[in-house]
C-alpha positions in Angstrom: 272.3 194.8 -30.6 271.7 197.9 -28.3 270.1 200.9 -29.5 269.1 204.2 -27.9 265.5 205.7 -28.0 264.1 209.0 -26.5 261.8 212.0 -27.3 262.3 214.9 -29.2 262.1 218.0 -27.0 260.2 220.2 -29.3 257.6 217.7 -30.7 257.6 215.0 -28.2 258.1 212.5 -31.0 259.8 209.1 -30.5 263.3 209.4 -31.8 266.2 206.8 -32.3 269.9 207.5 -32.3 271.5 207.0 -35.7 275.2 207.3 -34.6 275.4 211.1 -35.5 271.8 212.5 -34.8 268.4 211.6 -33.9 266.0 210.1 -36.3 262.2 209.4 -36.3 262.7 206.1 -38.1 263.8 203.0 -36.0 265.6 201.4 -39.0 268.0 204.5 -38.9 269.1 203.4 -35.4 272.7 202.5 -34.8 274.1 199.8 -32.6 275.6 201.7 -29.7 277.2 198.7 -28.0 278.9 199.8 -24.8 279.0 203.6 -25.6 275.2 204.2 -24.7 275.8 205.9 -21.4 278.1 208.6 -22.9 275.9 209.3 -25.9 273.0 209.5 -23.6 274.8 211.9 -21.3 276.0 214.1 -24.0 272.7 214.3 -25.9 270.7 215.1 -22.7 273.2 217.7 -21.6 272.9 219.4 -25.2 269.1 219.2 -24.6 268.5 217.4 -27.9 266.5 214.6 -26.4 264.5 214.0 -23.3 264.3 210.5 -21.5 266.8 208.7 -23.5 267.3 204.9 -22.7 268.9 201.9 -24.2 266.9 199.0 -25.5 267.7 195.6 -26.9 266.9 195.1 -30.7 267.8 192.8 -33.4 268.6 193.3 -37.1 266.1 191.3 -39.4 265.6 191.0 -43.2 262.7 193.7 -42.6 264.9 196.1 -40.6 265.6 196.8 -37.0 263.2 195.2 -34.6 262.9 196.2 -31.0 262.9 193.3 -28.7 260.2 194.4 -26.5 256.4 195.0 -27.7 256.4 198.4 -25.9 259.4 199.6 -28.0 257.8 198.2 -31.3 254.7 200.1 -30.7 256.8 203.2 -29.9 258.7 202.6 -33.2 255.8 201.8 -35.4 252.6 203.2 -33.9 249.3 201.7 -32.7 248.7 198.0 -33.6 245.0 198.4 -34.2 244.7 201.7 -36.2 247.2 201.6 -38.9 246.2 204.9 -40.2 247.8 206.4 -37.2 251.2 204.7 -37.8 254.2 207.0 -38.5 254.5 208.1 -42.0 257.8 207.0 -43.6 258.5 210.4 -44.8 258.1 212.1 -41.5 260.6 214.6 -40.3 260.8 216.1 -36.9 259.2 219.5 -38.1 256.1 217.7 -39.6 255.3 214.9 -37.0 252.4 216.6 -35.3 
């Protein structure tokens, strides 16, 4: 599956395209297939996201898992300080 990630313009938080808007949670990400370039162009033009790009991921029993370790760290937070991981209840206005 192909998903889109980028950064929120106001907070800088990592975001994931859910098919209609941006979410802080990778498990909300939607498979964009061949539509990624059009979504990225429209969202960056509307200034809702910065630096958006497509990544490979897979749907597992535990949710969506980015294929590359870099993207897994972006999705879930640090690997050695779990206290710094993303709060599951986080919203864009209370990330930082």
